[in-house]
C-alpha positions in Angstrom: -1.1 7.8 -42.9 2.3 7.9 -41.0 3.1 4.4 -39.2 5.8 6.0 -37.1 3.2 8.3 -35.6 1.2 5.5 -34.7 3.9 3.3 -33.3 2.9 3.4 -29.4 -0.5 2.9 -29.9 0.7 -0.3 -31.9 2.8 -1.5 -29.5 -0.1 -1.0 -26.8 -2.7 -3.2 -28.7 0.1 -5.9 -29.2 0.6 -5.9 -25.5 -3.1 -6.3 -25.0 -3.2 -9.6 -27.3 0.0 -11.0 -26.0 -1.5 -10.7 -22.7 -5.1 -11.7 -23.4 -3.8 -15.3 -25.5 -1.4 -15.8 -22.7 -4.2 -16.0 -20.2 -6.5 -17.6 -22.3 -4.1 -20.7 -22.8 -2.6 -20.7 -19.3 -3.4 -23.9 -17.0 -5.5 -22.6 -13.8 -3.2 -22.6 -10.5 -3.6 -26.4 -8.7 -4.9 -25.6 -5.0 -1.7 -26.2 -2.2 -2.7 -28.7 -0.2 -1.0 -28.6 3.3 -0.9 -31.3 5.5 0.1 -29.1 8.9 -3.0 -28.2 11.2 -3.2 -24.5 11.8 -2.6 -23.4 15.5 -3.1 -19.9 16.6 -2.2 -18.6 19.9 -2.9 -15.7 21.4 0.1 -13.1 23.1 -0.8 -12.4 27.1 -2.1 -9.0 27.3 -0.2 -7.1 29.4 -1.7 -4.5 31.6 -0.4 -1.3 31.6 -1.1 2.1 33.1 -2.6 4.7 31.2 0.5 7.2 29.4 0.3 10.7 30.4 1.7 13.5 28.7 2.7 16.7 30.4 3.5 19.7 28.2 5.4 22.7 30.1 6.1 25.9 28.3 5.8 29.6 28.8 2.9 31.5 27.3 4.0 34.1 24.7 3.2 37.6 25.7 1.4 39.9 23.4 4.6 41.4 22.2 5.9 38.3 21.1 2.4 37.1 19.6 2.4 40.6 17.5 5.9 39.6 16.4 4.6 35.8 15.2 2.0 37.6 13.2 
């Protein structure tokens, strides 16, 4: 068996082992304690009129429709 052919799988296996060992010995993260109070303020909602969109254009004639098809 040629080792050069399997170098990619050897590398992937080494990375998996390294990550597993790193996660196994890593200390858990300490919870962050914040002394400040949380303050949530809502922004005032501004009433706006509904938006109206008007589309203006000419209808295509039968000749123009035939040219496009």
